[in-house]
C-alpha positions in Angstrom: 17.8 -33.8 -69.8 18.6 -30.9 -67.5 15.2 -29.5 -68.1 13.5 -32.8 -67.3 15.5 -33.0 -64.0 14.5 -29.5 -63.1 10.8 -30.2 -63.6 10.9 -33.6 -62.0 12.6 -32.4 -58.8 10.4 -33.2 -55.8 9.9 -29.9 -54.0 6.5 -30.2 -52.3 5.4 -32.4 -49.5 1.8 -31.5 -48.8 1.2 -34.0 -46.0 4.4 -33.0 -44.1 3.6 -29.3 -44.6 0.1 -29.8 -43.3 1.4 -31.5 -40.2 3.9 -28.8 -39.7 1.2 -26.1 -40.0 -0.9 -28.0 -37.5 2.0 -28.0 -35.0 2.6 -24.3 -35.6 -1.0 -23.5 -35.1 -1.1 -25.5 -31.9 2.0 -23.6 -30.7 0.3 -20.3 -31.5 -2.8 -21.3 -29.7 -0.8 -22.3 -26.6 1.1 -19.0 -26.7 -2.2 -17.1 -26.9 -3.6 -19.1 -23.9 -0.3 -18.5 -22.0 -0.5 -14.8 -22.7 -4.2 -14.6 -21.6 -3.4 -16.5 -18.4 -0.4 -14.3 -17.7 -2.5 -11.2 -18.2 -5.2 -12.4 -15.8 -2.5 -13.5 -13.3 -1.0 -10.0 -13.4 -4.3 -8.3 -13.1 -5.3 -10.5 -10.2 -1.9 -9.9 -8.5 -2.3 -6.1 -8.8 -5.9 -6.2 -7.6 -4.9 -8.3 -4.5 -1.9 -6.0 -3.8 -4.1 -2.9 -3.9 -7.2 -4.3 -2.1 -5.5 -6.6 0.5 -6.1 -5.7 4.2 -3.1 -4.0 5.8 -2.4 -4.8 9.5 -0.6 -2.1 11.4 1.0 -2.8 14.8 0.2 -0.1 17.4 2.1 0.3 20.7 -0.1 1.4 23.6 0.2 1.2 27.4 0.2 0.8 30.3 -1.8 -2.4 30.6 -5.5 -2.1 31.5 -5.4 1.7 30.9 -8.1 3.6 29.1 -5.8 4.1 26.1 -5.4 0.3 25.7 -9.2 -0.2 25.9 -9.8 2.5 23.3 -7.3 1.0 20.9 -8.8 -2.5 21.4 -12.2 -1.1 20.7 -11.0 0.6 17.5 -9.3 -2.7 16.5 -12.5 -4.6 16.9 -14.5 -1.9 15.0 -12.0 -2.1 12.0 -12.3 -5.9 11.9 -16.0 -5.8 12.2 -16.3 -3.4 9.3 -13.9 -5.4 7.2 -11.8 -2.2 6.9 -8.7 -1.9 4.7 -6.5 -1.0 7.7 -6.5 -3.4 10.7 -4.9 -2.8 14.1 -2.8 -5.2 16.2 -2.3 -3.7 19.7 1.2 -4.2 21.3 0.8 -3.6 25.0 3.7 -1.6 26.6 4.6 -0.3 30.0 3.6 3.2 29.1 3.9 6.1 26.6 7.7 6.3 26.9 8.2 2.6 25.9 5.6 3.0 23.2 7.6 5.9 21.7 10.8 3.9 22.0 9.3 0.9 20.2 8.0 3.2 17.4 11.5 4.8 17.1 13.1 1.4 16.8 10.7 0.2 14.1 9.1 -2.5 16.3 5.7 -1.0 15.6 4.0 1.0 12.9 1.9 3.2 15.2 2.0 4.3 18.8 0.0 6.2 21.4 2.6 8.8 22.5 2.6 11.4 25.2 3.8 14.8 24.0 6.4 15.3 26.8 8.3 12.0 26.3 11.2 11.6 23.9 9.3 11.7 20.6 10.6 9.5 17.8 12.3 11.5 15.0 11.1 9.1 12.3 7.4 9.6 13.0 4.6 12.1 12.6 1.2 12.8 14.2 -1.9 11.2 12.8 -4.5 12.3 15.4 -4.9 14.0 18.7 -6.2 11.3 21.2 -6.9 13.3 24.4 -5.6 16.0 26.7 -4.2 15.1 30.2 -4.5 17.7 33.0 -2.0 17.9 35.8 -4.0 17.9 39.1 -2.2 18.8 42.4 -4.1 18.7 45.6 -3.5 18.7 49.4 -5.6 16.2 51.5 -7.7 17.6 54.3 -5.7 17.0 57.5 -5.0 18.0 61.1 -5.3 21.6 62.0 -1.9 21.3 63.8 -0.2 21.3 60.4 0.2 24.5 58.5 -2.2 24.7 55.6 -0.7 24.5 52.1 -2.4 26.9 49.8 0.1 27.3 46.9 2.7 25.3 45.1 5.4 27.5 46.5 4.7 26.0 49.9 5.6 22.4 48.7 9.3 23.0 49.4 10.5 20.3 51.8 7.2 18.4 51.6 6.4 14.8 50.7 4.5 14.5 47.4 2.8 11.4 46.0 2.7 10.9 42.2 0.0 8.7 40.7 1.5 6.5 37.9 4.9 5.1 37.7 5.9 6.7 34.4 9.0 9.0 34.6 7.1 11.5 32.5 5.0 12.4 35.5 8.1 13.1 37.6 9.5 15.3 34.8 6.2 17.2 34.7 6.2 17.8 38.4 9.8 19.0 38.3 8.9 21.5 35.6 5.9 22.8 37.7 8.0 23.0 40.9 11.0 24.7 39.1 8.8 27.3 37.4 7.0 28.0 40.7 10.3 28.7 42.5 10.6 25.4 44.3 13.7 23.3 43.9 12.8 19.7 42.8 15.6 18.4 45.1 13.9 19.8 48.1 10.8 17.5 47.9 10.5 13.8 48.6 8.6 11.9 45.9 6.7 8.6 46.2 5.2 7.0 43.1 2.1 4.9 43.1 0.8 2.3 40.6 -2.5 3.1 39.0 -3.6 -0.5 39.8 -5.5 -0.6 43.1 -5.0 3.1 43.7 -7.7 3.4 46.4 -6.1 0.8 48.7 -2.6 2.2 48.1 -3.6 5.8 49.0 -6.1 5.1 51.8 -3.4 4.9 54.6 -0.8 7.2 53.0 0.5 10.1 55.1 1.8 12.5 52.4 1.5 16.3 52.2 0.3 16.5 48.6 -0.5 14.4 45.5 -0.4 14.8 41.8 -2.2 12.9 39.1 -2.1 13.4 35.3 -5.1 12.3 33.2 -8.2 13.4 31.4 -10.8 15.3 33.3 -13.1 12.3 33.3 -10.3 10.0 34.5 -11.6 7.3 36.9 -8.1 6.9 38.4 -7.8 10.6 39.3 -11.2 10.7 40.8 -10.5 7.6 42.9 -7.2 9.0 44.1 -8.8 12.2 45.2 -11.6 10.3 47.1 -9.1 8.0 48.7 -7.0 10.8 50.2 -10.0 12.8 51.4 -10.4 12.8 55.2 -13.8 12.8 56.9 -15.0 16.3 57.4 -12.0 17.8 55.6 -12.2 18.4 51.8 -9.0 18.4 49.7 -7.5 21.7 48.6 -6.6 22.0 44.9 -3.5 24.0 44.1 -3.7 26.4 41.2 -0.7 26.8 38.9 -0.1 30.5 38.5 2.7 30.0 36.0 0.7 27.8 33.6 0.8 30.3 30.8 4.6 30.8 31.2 5.2 27.1 31.2 3.1 26.7 28.0 5.2 29.4 26.3 8.5 27.9 27.4 7.8 24.2 26.7 6.2 23.2 23.4 5.0 19.9 24.8 2.7 21.6 27.4 -0.3 23.9 27.1 -2.2 25.9 29.7 -5.7 24.8 30.8 -8.4 25.0 33.4 -10.1 22.4 35.6 -13.8 23.5 36.0 -15.4 23.4 39.5 -17.1 20.1 40.3 -15.1 18.1 37.8 -14.2 15.2 40.2 -17.3 15.4 42.5 -20.6 17.2 42.4 -21.5 17.3 46.1 -19.4 18.6 47.6 -17.9 20.0 44.4 -14.3 19.1 43.8 -12.7 21.4 43.1 -14.9 24.1 44.5 -13.6 26.7 42.0 -11.8 26.8 38.7 -8.2 25.7 38.9 -5.4 26.8 36.5 -3.0 24.1 35.4 -1.1 22.8 32.4 -2.0 20.0 30.0 -0.1 17.5 27.9 -1.6 15.7 24.9 -1.6 12.1 23.8 -1.2 11.5 20.1 -1.5 8.7 17.5 1.8 8.7 15.8 3.0 6.8 12.7 6.3 6.0 11.1 7.1 8.3 8.2 8.2 5.3 6.2 4.6 4.2 5.9 3.0 5.3 2.7 0.8 8.5 2.7 -2.1 6.5 1.2 -2.0 4.0 4.1 -1.9 6.7 6.8 -4.6 8.7 5.1 -6.8 5.6 5.0 -6.1 4.9 8.6 -7.0 8.5 9.6 -10.3 8.2 7.7 -11.2 5.0 9.4 -10.1 6.4 12.8 -12.5 9.4 12.6 -15.2 7.3 11.0 -15.1 4.7 13.9 -14.8 7.3 16.6 -18.6 7.3 17.2 -18.6 3.5 17.5 -16.6 3.6 20.7 -17.8 7.0 22.1 -20.5 5.5 24.4 -18.2 3.0 26.1 -15.1 5.3 26.2 -16.1 8.9 26.5 -12.5 10.1 26.3 -12.4 8.9 22.7 -14.7 11.8 21.8 -11.7 14.0 22.3 -10.0 12.5 19.2 -9.2 15.4 16.9 -7.3 16.1 13.8 -3.5 16.9 14.2 -2.0 20.3 13.8 -0.9 20.4 10.1 1.1 23.7 10.4 4.8 23.3 9.5 5.9 24.8 12.8 3.7 22.5 14.9 5.2 21.0 18.1 4.5 17.5 16.7 4.6 17.7 12.9 1.8 15.8 11.2 2.4 12.7 9.1 2.2 13.7 5.4 -0.6 11.2 4.9 -2.6 12.6 7.8 -2.0 16.1 6.6 -3.3 15.2 3.1 -6.5 13.8 4.7 -7.1 16.8 7.0 -6.4 19.3 4.2 -8.4 17.5 1.6 -5.4 16.9 -0.6 -5.6 13.1 -0.9 -4.5 11.7 -4.2 -7.1 10.4 -6.6 -7.3 6.8 -7.9 -5.3 7.7 -11.0 -2.7 9.6 -8.9 -2.3 6.6 -6.6 -2.1 3.9 -9.1 -1.0 5.5 -12.3 2.5 4.2 -11.8 1.1 0.6 -11.5 -1.1 1.1 -14.6 1.7 2.4 -16.7 4.0 -0.3 -15.4 1.3 -2.9 -16.4 1.0 -1.4 -19.8 4.7 -1.5 -20.3 4.9 -5.0 -19.1 2.1 -6.1 -21.4 3.9 -4.4 -24.3 7.1 -6.2 -23.5 5.2 -9.5 -23.2 3.6 -8.8 -26.6 7.0 -8.2 -28.1 8.4 -11.3 -26.6 5.4 -13.4 -27.8 5.7 -11.9 -31.3 9.4 -12.7 -31.4 8.8 -16.2 -30.2 6.0 -16.7 -32.7 8.3 -15.4 -35.5 10.9 -17.8 -34.3 8.5 -20.7 -34.5 7.5 -19.7 -38.1 11.1 -19.4 -39.2 11.1 -22.8 -40.9 7.8 -21.9 -42.6 9.3 -18.7 -44.0 12.4 -20.5 -45.3 10.2 -23.2 -47.0 8.0 -20.5 -48.6 11.1 -18.7 -49.9 12.1 -22.0 -51.5 8.7 -22.3 -53.1 9.0 -18.8 -54.5 12.3 -19.6 -56.0 10.8 -22.8 -57.5 8.0 -20.7 -59.1 10.6 -18.4 -60.7 12.5 -21.5 -62.0 9.2 -22.8 -63.6 8.6 -19.4 -65.1 11.9 -19.6 -66.9 11.3 -23.2 -67.9 7.8 -22.5 -69.2 9.1 -20.1 -71.9 11.2 -22.9 -73.5 9.0 -25.9 -72.7 8.3 -28.2 -75.7 5.5 -30.3 -74.2 1.9 -29.5 -73.3 2.0 -32.2 -70.6 5.0 -30.5 -68.9 3.2 -27.2 -69.0 0.1 -28.7 -67.4 2.3 -30.4 -64.7 4.0 -27.1 -63.9 0.7 -25.3 -63.7 -0.6 -27.9 -61.2 2.6 -27.5 -59.2 2.1 -23.7 -59.3 -1.4 -24.2 -57.9 0.0 -26.2 -55.0 2.6 -23.5 -54.3 -0.1 -20.8 -54.3 -2.1 -22.8 -51.7 1.0 -23.2 -49.5 1.8 -19.6 -49.8 -1.7 -18.5 -48.8 -1.5 -20.8 -45.7 1.8 -19.1 -44.8 0.2 -15.7 -45.0 -2.7 -16.8 -42.8 -0.3 -18.1 -40.2 1.6 -14.9 -40.2 4.8 -16.4 -41.5 5.0 -13.9 -44.4 3.9 -10.4 -44.7 1.6 -8.7 -47.2 4.5 -7.4 -49.2 5.9 -10.9 -49.7 2.4 -12.1 -50.8 2.2 -9.2 -53.3 5.6 -10.2 -54.8 4.4 -13.8 -55.0 1.2 -12.8 -56.8 3.2 -10.9 -59.4 5.5 -13.9 -60.0 2.4 -16.2 -60.2 0.7 -13.9 -62.7 3.8 -13.8 -64.9 4.1 -17.6 -64.8 0.5 -18.1 -65.8 1.0 -15.6 -68.7 4.1 -17.5 -69.8 2.3 -20.9 -69.7 -0.6 -19.5 -71.7 1.7 -17.9 -74.3 3.8 -21.1 -74.6 0.7 -23.3 -75.0 -0.6 -21.0 -77.8 2.8 -21.2 -79.4 2.9 -25.0 -79.3 -0.7 -25.3 -80.6 0.2 -23.2 -83.7 3.3 -25.3 -84.5 3.0 -27.9 -87.3 2.7 -31.5 -86.0 6.1 -32.4 -87.3 7.8 -29.5 -85.6 6.5 -30.4 -82.1 8.9 -32.2 -79.8 8.3 -35.7 -78.4 5.7 -36.1 -75.7 7.4 -36.5 -72.4 6.1 -38.1 -69.2 4.7 -35.8 -66.6 7.0 -35.0 -63.7 6.8 -37.3 -60.7 5.0 -35.6 -57.7 6.1 -36.9 -54.3 3.3 -37.1 -51.8 
């Protein structure tokens, strides 16, 4: 009776197992689709992050100045070329405010004059242009003593073109190094807007302007202060070299004859003076790659604006020496020195990060897939135990019909096990163990059938009904 109960025990449910397998396969397909979508989403995100345009804010001033026009032209050129780096000009009152905005993190870039308070958190990207200090005395009445040198400016009234404090500081350095006390002179500053009208009726002893040699403002100021029949006298700075040695922000320079007018030539001879540079500067917190790309675009677009703004032709690479007065930004230095990182150097961290992320995602998906197949593994384990029970029962079975029923059940168990292997619920080792058990069962059934066939008819047991199979 116990044997009959063992054999008749309903252990297989093919329809339910098939439905369960279908659900598991659907889950697996959904997981695969989710993994593919996640991969493409990650790849798309990385591609967008790497290739997206970057907009940098650049401080420049004063309003309507040549510097503003140059930056606006560069901004339009970058946009027209669909460049990776874009510029958004932020108009300021002058170089000093531009430097302050950069130091406070309000902008990413700035056009900064070398003799203002330079931000400590920034480095030079490019040299924009060189400004020359021009000091002249207007032609006047012969009753007044002629001023022929800067030393004679003591006690005089001097007009300074431009309202920036940097021009006052520069004049004070020139006077002090020439032996003139800055407190002994009276200063009047003029706006660069409408300079001709402002200077036409002025009655000052001397004037100073600071700008490039092709500056329209400087040329207009000289023309406005010239009297009929009396050409202005340009004062040469004898201590220019000494000032350049003493102050890192300044350099010595010469104004060639005829720079501001050809006939009559103004000046009529070469004039020694000092110069101060304007620079593109960038926050050091900006990545080296971003600044190197900006520097490449800047020098590549220089020719696009040279015809409209000749002063832009003076854009030069920064000084990359470690002891430079204005240290170069590491990104700009890498561009100038040809030490930019390759594609792999730039993005290897992202690539390795993506590989690690994909590896983690694969492990998570594998674990989740294994978790979904947990019930299938448990069911297959029960089928293997059932096969071993039938192996034992086959050796003592007394009926051919029972042996045939057990063999049919073993075929069903084999089919379910192969499905589990295909679904990944069991490994190859488990399949090998099952194959050994199945082979032993078939051998036991064959041996038992041979034994029962060779028994006399009277010695055979009663025929018993086949076990009930539950669908």
